[in-house]
C-alpha positions in Angstrom: 134.8 266.4 119.8 134.8 269.7 121.7 133.4 272.8 120.0 136.2 275.2 118.9 135.9 278.7 120.1 136.8 281.2 117.4 138.1 283.9 119.7 139.2 287.3 118.2 141.4 288.8 120.9 144.6 287.2 119.7 144.0 288.4 116.1 143.1 291.8 117.4 146.3 292.1 119.4 148.3 290.9 116.3 146.7 293.7 114.1 147.2 296.4 116.7 150.7 295.2 117.5 151.7 296.0 113.9 150.6 299.6 114.1 153.2 301.5 116.3 155.8 301.5 113.6 153.3 302.7 111.0 152.1 305.4 113.4 155.7 306.5 114.0 156.2 306.8 110.2 153.0 308.9 109.9 154.3 311.2 112.7 157.6 311.5 110.9 156.0 312.4 107.6 153.1 314.6 108.7 154.6 316.0 111.9 151.6 314.7 113.9 150.0 311.4 114.7 147.1 309.9 112.8 143.7 311.5 113.8 140.2 310.0 114.0 136.9 311.8 114.4 134.0 309.8 115.8 130.4 311.0 115.3 127.9 309.5 117.8 124.4 310.8 118.3 123.2 308.4 121.0 125.3 307.8 124.1 123.0 305.0 125.3 123.0 303.0 122.1 124.5 299.5 121.9 127.4 300.9 119.9 128.3 303.3 122.7 130.2 300.6 124.5 132.4 300.2 121.4 132.9 303.9 121.1 134.6 304.0 124.5 136.8 301.1 123.5 137.8 302.8 120.3 138.8 305.9 122.1 140.8 304.0 124.7 142.5 301.9 122.0 143.4 305.0 120.0 144.8 306.9 123.0 146.9 303.9 124.0 148.5 303.9 120.6 149.0 307.6 120.5 146.3 308.3 117.8 144.5 311.6 118.2 140.8 310.9 118.6 137.9 313.3 119.0 134.4 312.4 119.8 131.6 314.5 118.3 128.3 314.1 120.0 125.7 316.3 118.2 122.1 316.4 119.4 119.4 315.1 117.0 117.4 318.3 117.5 120.3 320.2 115.8 118.9 318.8 112.6 120.2 317.3 109.4 121.8 320.4 108.0 124.1 320.6 111.1 125.1 316.9 110.5 125.9 317.6 106.9 127.9 320.7 107.9 129.9 318.6 110.4 130.7 316.1 107.7 131.8 318.9 105.4 133.9 320.5 108.1 135.7 317.3 109.0 136.2 316.5 105.3 137.9 319.8 104.7 140.0 319.6 107.9 143.6 318.6 106.8 144.3 317.6 110.5 141.5 315.0 110.4 142.5 311.8 108.6 139.6 309.5 109.4 135.9 309.8 110.1 133.8 307.2 111.8 130.0 307.6 111.7 128.3 305.5 114.4 124.9 304.0 113.9 122.1 304.4 114.7 121.6 307.9 113.3 118.5 310.0 114.0 115.5 309.4 111.8 116.0 310.7 108.3 119.8 311.0 108.6 120.7 307.6 107.1 120.2 308.5 103.5 122.1 308.3 100.2 122.8 312.0 100.5 124.7 311.3 103.7 126.9 308.6 102.3 127.6 310.6 99.2 128.7 313.5 101.4 131.1 311.4 103.5 134.6 311.8 102.0 135.7 308.4 100.7 139.4 309.0 101.6 138.4 309.5 105.3 135.6 306.9 105.4 137.3 304.2 107.4 134.2 302.1 107.9 133.5 301.9 104.1 130.0 303.4 104.2 130.4 306.2 101.7 128.7 305.6 98.3 132.1 305.6 96.6 133.7 303.0 98.9 130.6 300.8 98.9 130.5 300.9 95.1 134.1 299.9 94.8 133.5 297.0 97.2 130.7 295.6 95.1 132.7 296.0 91.9 135.5 293.7 93.3 135.7 290.3 91.8 138.3 288.9 94.1 138.9 289.4 97.8 142.5 290.4 97.1 141.1 293.6 95.5 139.4 294.4 98.8 142.3 293.4 101.0 144.9 295.5 99.1 143.6 298.5 101.0 143.2 300.9 98.1 139.8 301.8 99.5 137.9 301.2 102.7 135.4 298.4 103.4 132.9 298.0 106.3 135.0 297.0 109.3 132.7 294.4 110.8 132.2 292.5 107.6 136.0 292.6 107.0 136.6 291.4 110.6 134.4 288.3 110.0 136.5 287.3 107.0 139.8 288.0 108.8 138.6 286.0 111.8 137.8 283.0 109.5 141.2 283.2 107.8 143.0 283.5 111.1 141.3 280.3 112.3 142.1 278.5 109.1 138.5 278.4 107.7 138.5 278.7 103.9 135.1 280.0 102.6 135.7 278.6 99.1 133.1 276.0 98.2 131.2 276.4 101.4 127.4 277.0 101.6 127.1 280.0 103.9 123.9 281.5 105.3 124.2 285.2 106.4 121.3 286.3 108.6 120.8 290.1 108.3 120.9 292.3 105.3 122.2 295.6 106.6 124.6 297.8 104.6 127.1 297.6 107.5 127.4 293.8 107.8 125.1 291.5 105.9 125.3 292.8 102.3 129.0 293.7 102.3 129.9 290.5 104.0 127.9 288.5 101.4 129.9 290.2 98.7 133.2 289.5 100.5 132.4 285.8 101.0 131.3 285.5 97.3 134.6 287.0 96.2 136.2 284.2 98.2 134.2 281.6 96.1 131.6 280.8 98.8 128.0 280.2 97.8 126.1 282.7 100.0 122.4 282.9 100.8 121.5 286.3 102.4 118.5 285.8 104.8 116.3 288.4 106.4 112.9 288.8 108.0 111.1 288.1 104.7 113.0 285.0 103.8 110.8 282.0 103.3 111.9 278.7 105.0 115.0 280.4 106.6 115.3 277.5 109.0 115.8 275.1 106.1 118.5 277.3 104.7 120.3 277.3 108.0 120.1 273.6 108.3 121.8 273.1 104.9 124.6 275.6 105.6 128.2 274.7 106.4 128.6 278.1 108.1 126.1 280.6 109.5 126.8 284.2 110.1 124.2 286.0 112.3 123.9 289.7 112.5 120.3 290.4 113.3 120.5 291.9 116.9 118.2 289.4 118.6 119.6 287.8 121.7 120.2 284.0 121.6 117.8 283.2 118.8 120.1 280.9 117.0 119.9 277.4 118.6 121.2 274.0 117.7 117.9 272.8 116.2 118.4 275.4 113.5 121.8 274.0 112.4 123.1 270.8 110.9 125.6 268.9 113.1 129.1 270.2 112.8 128.2 273.7 111.5 130.3 276.7 112.1 128.8 279.9 113.5 130.1 283.4 113.4 128.1 285.6 115.8 128.1 289.3 115.0 125.2 290.2 117.2 125.6 292.6 120.1 122.7 292.3 122.6 121.9 292.3 126.3 120.5 289.1 127.9 117.8 288.8 130.6 120.5 289.6 133.2 121.8 292.7 131.4 125.0 290.9 130.2 126.3 291.3 126.7 125.5 288.3 124.5 125.2 287.5 120.8 122.5 286.3 118.5 123.6 282.7 119.0 122.8 280.7 122.2 126.4 279.9 122.9 125.8 277.3 125.6 123.1 275.5 123.6 125.4 275.3 120.5 128.0 273.4 122.4 126.1 270.3 121.9 126.3 270.3 118.1 128.3 273.1 116.5 131.9 272.5 115.4 133.0 276.1 116.0 131.5 279.3 117.3 132.7 282.8 117.8 131.9 284.1 121.3 130.2 287.4 122.2 132.0 289.2 123.7 135.5 288.3 122.5 134.9 287.2 119.0 134.2 289.5 116.0 134.1 292.6 118.2 137.8 292.9 119.1 138.8 292.3 115.4 136.3 295.0 114.2 138.0 297.4 116.6 141.4 296.5 115.3 140.3 296.8 111.7 138.9 300.3 112.3 142.1 301.6 114.0 144.2 300.0 111.3 142.0 301.8 108.7 142.5 305.1 110.5 146.2 304.7 110.3 146.0 303.8 106.6 144.0 306.9 106.0 146.8 308.9 107.6 149.4 307.1 105.5 147.5 308.1 102.4 146.8 311.7 103.5 148.5 314.5 101.7 151.2 316.4 103.6 150.2 319.9 104.4 152.3 323.0 104.8 151.6 326.7 105.1 150.4 328.0 101.8 149.0 324.8 100.4 149.2 321.1 100.1 152.2 319.1 99.0 151.4 315.6 97.8 153.9 313.1 99.1 
């Protein structure tokens, strides 16, 4: 039986295709389109490729997007001041903070300073706390707060391809606050049994071999091979790496897995496009929830 490719481009197009009418409604109510501010310190980071795609997608939809590219040497106070300025700006609906950040910037103080109402990637302390208090995924999906887009994209990709996490043994490789930990919470809220693996996990290979589904988000090119999986396993690859030829690849060795996996998400073309769509949808939702401003004050609508 041929391995199923869990592509994300179709789902991404479906999500983005539902946004023009919502954007038009925002323009009617606010007198302007939704607006997104992106903060990115490192133009040569792996995420820089996705920054360009986010900007292009926003511009195509008519969303106002502004890239802020501070210099690390400007210091942490300047970063905090930028967050405060964007948080107070009524014309800015959404803020996306790209990682990595300069050393010493990725702190609790930062995520407490990020306004939850504009935090479309769900990294603020308030949004993250709300996520981990959720008992059911429906509470997360209702959109009353924002959740990390990549973790959310994994769940939506599974649902799109008819994969129900309930009752599955799922191994998640990687414990970052952006993917691994929030994803483990989301999958648990969908009644999966989740083992969160990391560099200090003993006998990780044994855990992978007992899993029905493996999600890898460790940033190590092609490390996941068929000998680490049981026959018929499903793999969701969140890794973004460059191979020996300088081409983008995932954490999973896609060609090697063809011999034994039941289904694999490709890199590129899998989780990435869905993450992008989830982010832009969140930016539109932030604008939908934003208060209407007029001269002399704010009118809640």
